[in-house]
Backbone as CSV, one residue per row, in Angstrom:
resi,resn,N_x,N_y,N_z,CA_x,CA_y,CA_z,C_x,C_y,C_z
1,UNK,14.748,3.960,-21.690,14.348,4.631,-20.474,15.410,5.673,-20.157
2,UNK,14.964,6.888,-19.862,15.923,7.948,-19.590,16.591,7.742,-18.235
3,UNK,17.674,8.476,-18.022,18.433,8.375,-16.779,17.590,8.800,-15.587
4,UNK,16.752,9.838,-15.770,15.890,10.316,-14.690,14.856,9.241,-14.344
5,UNK,14.270,8.609,-15.346,13.284,7.557,-15.104,13.915,6.374,-14.380
6,UNK,15.142,6.033,-14.767,15.839,4.931,-14.104,16.091,5.272,-12.641
7,UNK,16.487,6.517,-12.384,16.748,6.940,-11.011,15.458,6.905,-10.188
8,UNK,14.343,7.319,-10.794,13.061,7.275,-10.093,12.663,5.840,-9.810
9,UNK,12.856,4.961,-10.778,12.510,3.558,-10.591,13.364,2.935,-9.488
10,UNK,14.652,3.235,-9.486,15.527,2.719,-8.438,15.128,3.251,-7.063
11,UNK,14.755,4.518,-7.007,14.333,5.108,-5.735,13.060,4.419,-5.228
12,UNK,12.126,4.129,-6.143,10.895,3.445,-5.748,11.178,2.022,-5.272
13,UNK,12.091,1.339,-5.942,12.451,-0.020,-5.531,13.083,0.011,-4.143
14,UNK,13.942,0.986,-3.908,14.558,1.107,-2.574,13.514,1.411,-1.516
15,UNK,12.539,2.251,-1.851,11.478,2.589,-0.900,10.641,1.361,-0.564
16,UNK,10.285,0.579,-1.574,9.503,-0.641,-1.342,10.307,-1.627,-0.511
17,UNK,11.603,-1.751,-0.799,12.447,-2.658,-0.018,12.523,-2.217,1.435
18,UNK,12.620,-0.909,1.659,12.669,-0.430,3.049,11.346,-0.669,3.748
19,UNK,10.219,-0.598,3.012,8.917,-0.888,3.603,8.822,-2.359,3.981
20,UNK,9.352,-3.229,3.120,9.346,-4.661,3.428,10.202,-4.930,4.653
21,UNK,11.384,-4.321,4.697,12.251,-4.483,5.867,11.588,-3.914,7.105
22,UNK,10.862,-2.815,6.950,10.137,-2.225,8.069,9.031,-3.146,8.550
23,UNK,8.359,-3.831,7.614,7.298,-4.770,7.994,7.880,-5.938,8.778
24,UNK,9.073,-6.398,8.383,9.713,-7.470,9.130,10.092,-6.991,10.517
25,UNK,10.523,-5.748,10.625,10.865,-5.195,11.934,9.624,-5.061,12.798
26,UNK,8.476,-4.741,12.185,7.222,-4.634,12.930,6.812,-5.994,13.463
27,UNK,7.043,-7.059,12.663,6.718,-8.409,13.134,7.530,-8.738,14.383
28,UNK,8.795,-8.402,14.359,9.642,-8.654,15.519,9.192,-7.784,16.683
29,UNK,8.840,-6.532,16.406,8.408,-5.617,17.466,7.110,-6.095,18.098
30,UNK,6.207,-6.671,17.300,4.942,-7.135,17.865,5.158,-8.309,18.804
31,UNK,6.196,-9.095,18.552,6.518,-10.184,19.470,7.040,-9.629,20.785
32,UNK,7.556,-8.423,20.753,8.113,-7.805,21.951,7.164,-6.759,22.526
33,UNK,5.891,-6.845,22.206,4.924,-5.903,22.740,4.744,-4.665,21.889
34,UNK,5.030,-4.737,20.611,4.883,-3.605,19.702,3.422,-3.407,19.335
35,UNK,3.179,-2.721,18.229,1.798,-2.442,17.833,1.044,-3.733,17.524
36,UNK,-0.232,-3.720,17.836,-1.062,-4.888,17.609,-1.552,-4.972,16.179
37,UNK,-2.300,-6.030,15.903,-2.809,-6.262,14.552,-3.726,-5.140,14.108
38,UNK,-4.593,-4.684,14.998,-5.533,-3.620,14.636,-4.785,-2.352,14.234
39,UNK,-3.731,-2.022,14.948,-2.943,-0.829,14.627,-2.254,-0.987,13.271
40,UNK,-1.714,-2.151,12.996,-1.066,-2.391,11.703,-2.071,-2.316,10.561
41,UNK,-3.259,-2.862,10.791,-4.302,-2.806,9.764,-4.718,-1.366,9.512
42,UNK,-4.842,-0.592,10.578,-5.197,0.817,10.456,-4.128,1.566,9.657
43,UNK,-2.858,1.289,9.926,-1.763,1.931,9.197,-1.785,1.542,7.719
44,UNK,-2.072,0.271,7.444,-2.123,-0.192,6.050,-3.253,0.500,5.291
45,UNK,-4.405,0.617,5.925,-5.536,1.278,5.271,-5.235,2.755,5.066
46,UNK,-4.583,3.379,6.035,-4.176,4.776,5.874,-3.199,4.954,4.724
47,UNK,-2.274,3.999,4.572,-1.322,4.049,3.464,-2.009,3.922,2.111
48,UNK,-2.999,3.034,2.039,-3.759,2.870,0.794,-4.519,4.157,0.488
49,UNK,-5.107,4.743,1.505,-5.834,6.002,1.311,-4.896,7.095,0.809
50,UNK,-3.705,7.177,1.370,-2.730,8.167,0.917,-2.348,7.946,-0.547
51,UNK,-2.129,6.683,-0.927,-1.793,6.383,-2.320,-2.927,6.774,-3.258
52,UNK,-4.162,6.491,-2.869,-5.290,6.831,-3.729,-5.469,8.338,-3.838
53,UNK,-5.249,9.044,-2.741,-5.347,10.504,-2.770,-4.276,11.094,-3.674
54,UNK,-3.043,10.569,-3.555,-1.947,11.047,-4.400,-2.236,10.757,-5.876
55,UNK,-2.741,9.565,-6.179,-3.044,9.207,-7.572,-4.142,10.108,-8.134
56,UNK,-5.153,10.370,-7.335,-6.236,11.249,-7.780,-5.729,12.669,-8.017
57,UNK,-4.883,13.144,-7.129,-4.316,14.479,-7.296,-3.459,14.595,-8.539
58,UNK,-2.661,13.556,-8.793,-1.815,13.583,-9.996,-2.661,13.540,-11.263
59,UNK,-3.730,12.737,-11.241,-4.607,12.665,-12.409,-5.297,14.007,-12.652
60,UNK,-5.728,14.654,-11.584,-6.342,15.978,-11.724,-5.341,16.987,-12.265
61,UNK,-4.115,16.940,-11.761,-3.074,17.852,-12.243,-2.800,17.627,-13.724
62,UNK,-2.738,16.370,-14.129,-2.505,16.051,-15.536,-3.658,16.554,-16.393
63,UNK,-4.893,16.378,-15.896,-6.067,16.823,-16.653,-6.099,18.350,-16.794
64,UNK,-5.572,19.064,-15.799,-5.524,20.526,-15.870,-4.386,21.017,-16.757
65,UNK,-3.535,20.105,-17.197,-2.440,20.487,-18.081,-1.178,20.897,-17.357
66,UNK,-1.095,20.594,-16.090,0.105,20.930,-15.330,1.248,20.015,-15.758
67,UNK,2.441,20.329,-15.286,3.643,19.600,-15.698,3.770,18.285,-14.920
68,UNK,2.958,17.296,-15.335,2.979,15.962,-14.729,3.045,14.957,-15.870
69,UNK,4.017,14.065,-15.797,4.182,13.073,-16.868,3.078,12.021,-16.795
70,UNK,2.564,11.644,-17.943,1.506,10.636,-18.003,1.982,9.319,-17.398
71,UNK,3.243,8.978,-17.623,3.753,7.718,-17.072,3.726,7.746,-15.543
72,UNK,4.040,8.895,-14.934,3.980,9.004,-13.474,2.546,8.863,-12.974
73,UNK,1.615,9.461,-13.701,0.199,9.352,-13.327,-0.252,7.900,-13.390
74,UNK,0.122,7.205,-14.454,-0.306,5.811,-14.622,0.348,4.899,-13.575
75,UNK,1.623,5.116,-13.284,2.310,4.287,-12.288,1.693,4.491,-10.916
76,UNK,1.447,5.742,-10.552,0.843,6.030,-9.252,-0.561,5.453,-9.171
77,UNK,-1.317,5.542,-10.250,-2.673,4.976,-10.264,-2.636,3.460,-10.107
78,UNK,-1.698,2.812,-10.771,-1.588,1.363,-10.662,-1.153,0.936,-9.268
79,UNK,-0.233,1.696,-8.659,0.175,1.395,-7.287,-1.028,1.476,-6.350
80,UNK,-1.836,2.517,-6.524,-3.023,2.683,-5.685,-3.998,1.534,-5.906
81,UNK,-4.183,1.134,-7.158,-5.113,0.047,-7.464,-4.634,-1.267,-6.865
82,UNK,-3.360,-1.561,-7.022,-2.810,-2.815,-6.499,-2.873,-2.850,-4.973
83,UNK,-2.549,-1.728,-4.337,-2.615,-1.710,-2.874,-4.049,-1.850,-2.390
84,UNK,-5.003,-1.263,-3.094,-6.410,-1.405,-2.717,-6.864,-2.854,-2.876
85,UNK,-6.451,-3.484,-3.960,-6.800,-4.897,-4.169,-6.198,-5.775,-3.072
86,UNK,-4.986,-5.455,-2.640,-4.354,-6.223,-1.567,-5.146,-6.087,-0.268
87,UNK,-5.592,-4.869,0.038,-6.388,-4.662,1.249,-7.721,-5.394,1.140
88,UNK,-8.300,-5.405,-0.046,-9.554,-6.145,-0.235,-9.354,-7.635,0.014
89,UNK,-8.227,-8.174,-0.431,-7.950,-9.594,-0.217,-7.733,-9.895,1.265
90,UNK,-7.043,-8.998,1.958,-6.848,-9.185,3.395,-8.199,-9.181,4.097
91,UNK,-9.050,-8.234,3.733,-10.393,-8.173,4.324,-11.171,-9.459,4.051
92,UNK,-11.080,-9.942,2.825,-11.786,-11.170,2.453,-11.317,-12.339,3.319
93,UNK,-10.012,-12.468,3.478,-9.473,-13.579,4.274,-9.804,-13.420,5.759
94,UNK,-9.825,-12.184,6.244,-10.214,-11.960,7.630,-11.665,-12.363,7.867
95,UNK,-12.538,-12.013,6.932,-13.946,-12.394,7.061,-14.121,-13.904,7.003
96,UNK,-13.391,-14.551,6.114,-13.464,-16.010,6.032,-12.972,-16.651,7.324
97,UNK,-11.897,-16.125,7.877,-11.379,-16.670,9.139,-12.374,-16.455,10.267
98,UNK,-12.993,-15.270,10.313,-13.990,-14.988,11.344,-15.172,-15.948,11.220
99,UNK,-15.641,-16.164,9.989,-16.770,-17.066,9.783,-16.404,-18.496,10.175
100,UNK,-15.191,-18.905,9.876,-14.743,-20.232,10.234,-14.683,-20.403,11.745
101,UNK,-14.162,-19.405,12.438,-14.092,-19.469,13.908,-15.490,-19.456,14.507
102,UNK,-16.387,-18.655,13.923,-17.736,-18.601,14.487,-18.501,-19.900,14.265
103,UNK,-18.122,-20.706,13.277,-18.763,-22.002,13.046,-18.215,-23.112,13.910
104,UNK,-17.075,-22.848,14.565,-16.472,-23.881,15.403,-17.371,-24.168,16.604
105,UNK,-17.437,-25.457,16.932,-18.205,-25.845,18.118,-17.265,-25.924,19.309
106,UNK,-17.745,-25.411,20.406,-16.908,-25.427,21.615,-17.182,-26.648,22.420
């Protein structure tokens, strides 16, 4: 792996770590009257949309022959796919929880 690729990988790892730390800070903020669940879900879906848009743009750029590395295109595409799958799982669990609550007898 080249030095530039290593630096990019390290930068991405740091970015993901800061997002995780930010998510923990959001949990604490929500206990103190921060953004609600709906707002966090909206932000997560917006983030997934941004990743998919970026991946599509990079793939189009690569197809046009622009100076975009195939490895960057594949990594960005996989990130978008994984984040979309995560949102699908959250949606699935939310629907299951809703159905379970709606079946409860009062």
